[in-house]
C-alpha positions in Angstrom: -8.4 22.4 -14.7 -5.7 21.9 -17.4 -2.2 21.2 -16.4 0.6 22.6 -18.5 3.6 20.8 -19.9 5.8 22.6 -17.4 3.7 21.6 -14.4 3.8 17.9 -15.5 7.6 18.2 -15.8 7.8 19.8 -12.3 5.7 17.0 -10.7 7.8 14.4 -12.5 11.0 16.1 -11.1 9.5 16.0 -7.6 8.7 12.3 -7.9 12.1 11.7 -9.5 10.5 10.3 -12.6 12.3 10.4 -16.0 9.5 10.9 -18.4 9.7 11.0 -22.2 7.8 13.7 -24.2 5.2 11.2 -25.2 4.6 10.2 -21.5 4.4 13.9 -20.5 1.7 14.5 -23.2 -0.2 11.5 -22.1 -0.1 12.5 -18.5 -1.2 16.1 -19.3 -4.6 14.8 -20.5 -4.9 12.1 -17.8 -4.0 14.2 -14.8 -6.1 17.1 -16.1 -9.1 14.8 -16.4 -8.5 13.6 -12.8 -8.4 17.2 -11.5 -11.6 18.0 -13.4 -13.3 15.0 -11.7 -12.2 16.5 -8.3 -13.7 19.8 -9.2 -17.0 18.0 -9.9 -16.8 16.2 -6.6 -16.3 19.5 -4.8 -19.8 20.6 -5.9 -21.4 17.8 -3.9 -22.9 19.0 -0.6 -21.4 16.9 2.2 -22.2 19.3 5.1 -24.8 16.8 6.6 -22.5 13.8 6.4 -20.5 12.8 9.4 -16.7 12.5 8.9 -15.7 8.9 8.2 -12.7 6.9 7.2 -14.7 4.0 5.8 -17.6 4.2 3.4 -18.9 0.8 4.5 -18.9 -0.9 7.9 -16.0 -3.1 8.6 -16.5 -6.7 9.5 -14.2 -9.2 11.1 -13.9 -12.0 8.6 -11.3 -13.9 10.6 -12.1 -17.1 12.5 -12.0 -16.8 16.3 -8.7 -17.9 17.9 -9.0 -21.3 19.5 -6.1 -23.0 21.3 -4.9 -26.2 19.9 -1.8 -28.4 20.4 1.3 -27.3 18.6 3.5 -29.5 16.4 5.8 -31.8 18.2 9.2 -30.3 18.8 11.0 -33.3 17.3 9.1 -32.9 14.0 10.1 -29.2 13.7 13.7 -29.7 14.8 14.0 -32.5 12.2 14.2 -29.8 9.5 16.8 -27.7 11.3 20.3 -28.0 9.7 21.8 -27.0 13.0 20.2 -26.9 16.5 21.0 -26.3 20.1 18.7 -27.4 22.9 15.6 -27.4 20.8 16.4 -24.0 19.2 17.4 -23.3 15.6 21.1 -22.4 15.4 21.9 -19.8 12.8 24.9 -17.7 11.8 25.3 -14.3 13.6 23.6 -11.6 11.6 24.1 -8.6 13.8 26.7 -8.3 16.5 
């Protein structure tokens, strides 16, 4: 499928992109090639494949949560420019 110069300009307008003529010409060939690849993919028979959101199985790569002691309050509050009863005191952002 070959996209026209006007179609590229229309898509650029929808995306609020200011493209030069050189960029439009470059995108004509690039986007047309992408659409041709989709046409090729449409020919693949996927009727026997179950719908999926992932092509490979997901694995949890995170470590398990294990409770541990937190930092001493005194060490943390030592970095606070202003504090009030072991809380950071900040300027009001929203009223």
